[in-house]
Steps between C-alpha positions, in 0.01 A plus 500: 500500500810672368330552151185629656682760698700602182184508300335732754798736514525506128123584453536790755816619322299570188333777713821622658353366835749335749324280753527441869519146641124514590414619148689231336292256710168677422563522122692177469405349166364152483608356849295476817748534784549661842705817559774305667559289197537802282737662754724193494529479129546870444786495758649198307482683168649811646792315645566308188513833304740646754733195470471456130352156530227335309438447131661766270158528319316543821415852616620638829308741723608805672390670817504856632313609819185286513476453114597219271560544135686365200870580422591858398167637607599676833363836370152350518496532879528876497237512209264292718535741790415796279208327343371397839491868610325599179257213529400615847401850361302340207336239727365771732375694201322191361351411821346851552375533148351148498267599784297710266425194283286374787235737360458246220281231664588234245866508564598222735873527505761752417877395512832600367698280263828526314822620668323706763342178640852393605637839592703500178365818337717764355449878482378483139255209558120535489276327763325186358160442642329165512116505528245233564128585437168331547358271231383694190629826639842522348435777243308729722746460780789585266341808370424630845840406632669683215277797559589523872883469433469764227323747731822483715721542205668173572405285203776381276403554133581250236729722295697633803848379544821582698473726798137600422385157621703507827272428797174506290237233530452239225208254526677209333288211593127476557331163570145404582460284801410194307797540255798499750695206369786591273511308179879516451673287761877553534757650742437849378118487550549310834718788627248762375210311679671468828692834500180707470458695821155572627401860596151415598233238421135409556339171576824304543558503115878471545470159636290398197765655274770287655278178493409548138883529420614220719716374213747779577611315819638232283754742380552685836394244769648692797313828444298624782316835512676750724158629589325167540223642290399738782770698668713814495441681181198299401153649572231243477158651428299186590143621566579867395216725425600514134381143451169516683180455319344794324200653658349572156129414455563358158477119480840323503448365143442863372805634689714206360365572147582871533854427633564259203397771264735748669780242488446432131487877425835556698653214303391639163611849584847389623566264206402765258769736628757247579799441270571153358664283759876441457782335688364303787173680501195283498133555507299189620165429638527604862868588485714792370878504492673824399873437462617662177846324527511114491721474810403137548670363185798720559548407869457125427754518231752676718426251775580203281834671368607555866429138597722368205778730618500439871381147562726212414350241248 
């Protein structure tokens, strides 16, 4: 248990993110326990650090207010407070602007990922959007979503950097409803899967997303959705008019054929104007990932380095 708690604090430390006791329990790496067990071990580690006991190789933990963190990281508490205030501003903006994406009938879920999903966004961060679409409707949904965001002047463009991207929307991940399982399975992707915060959804697709990525609970077995799929901040559109059957007199087979043609045209057009993928960017059948920087490899490397330093062999 000691090592699991230190691992959890070490991972959060990479993102300058001190944790409350409940957050340590929620994001505890690799151990299924109750909150009371975490509380006892955290208290033990904290007392040992105060009294200078324990292995010289073992890490101590520190405490300020309601937050726990690694030694010499007290300044992270004030940083978290600042980022929480900024995140509240960005989250309201994302929630409002995401509503217009309901105009795209094939979009089934819009959420936020990255730092904003855990209230850890800085003033210079953009807003990462996560979108799930209907089957064979990924490319047409993307072009319409980008068009709508651009109309409001809130789309982050690829070449923009620094303050120019602050608060702008970046559609980082698009998945079709039958391609929800993540192929890479590690602590970084497990966090990405479970941190994603839903802004709105249709047809209970979020539950399917969690079910298809059930492997993530092996890394983070205590995680429970704050919204329980439907709750504050999550608007479910089950049975919404946008998903009702079309009143077109065309036979369903012809409508399907026409939409497939439009989807293929949208894909051809976007691939033609896209630059070559780089970093962590990937273009797959039914899945698009637009992360120019390969954060995953960098984070996993930093995590392993921290573990070597803070956990006794």
